[in-house]
N, C-alpha and C positions, 0 to 999 in steps of 0.2 A: 559310182553305181552302188545303190543300197543292196543289202542282203536280199530283201524281198524282190527287188527288180532282177537281181542275178538269178535267184531261184526260179522266178517266172520265165525268164529267158531260157534257162536250162530245160525246164519242162516243155516249153514250146518247141525247142530244137529236138528233144527226145521224141516228141509226138510225131514229128515228121520223118524220123529215121526208121529204117527197117528194124523190126523186132523191138521197137521202143528204145533203140540205142544200146540194148544189151548185147554183149559179145556172144558169138555162137560157140566159142571154145576157149579152153585155157590158152591155146596158142594166140588167139585173137587178143586176149587180155594182155598177155606178155608183149605182143607186138606193139600194142598201143602204149603201154608203159615205157617200153624202150624208145619209141619215137618221141614221147613227151620228155623223157630224160635227156635225150640228145638235143632237143630244142632248148631245154632249160640250160644245158651246158653251153650251147652256142650263144645264148643270151646272157650268160654270166650270172644266172640266178642260182647261186650256190645253195641257199636254203631249200628251194624247190627241188633242186637236183638231189639233195640229200634225202628229202622225203620220198621222192620217186625211187631212189635206190633201195630204200627200206621196203617199199611196196613191191618192187621187183623181186627182192630176196624172199619176201613172204609168199609171193605167188608161185615160186618155183616148187615143183614137187620134190619131196625128199624121200629117200628110200633107206630103210634100216638094213642091217645085215640079213635079217630074216626075209627081206624083200617086200615087206608091207610098207605102204606109203605112210608118212608121218610128217608132222610139222615141227620145226624147231622153235623154241621159245614159248 
């Protein structure tokens, strides 16, 4: 599958989804990432699993001692 075909398929699928495929909350994003990581792990896709682990880590909210949300990195 070429990149253009893949992109067009992705757009077509998003058009048919509620809210254009955008998650409604941070919890929904994290839930999707965790499910994708688990599937990558089961399939033995080490590189993809590593990428998803980094995305999961980035999506988690971080709190400093002062209680303000912040991101690491």
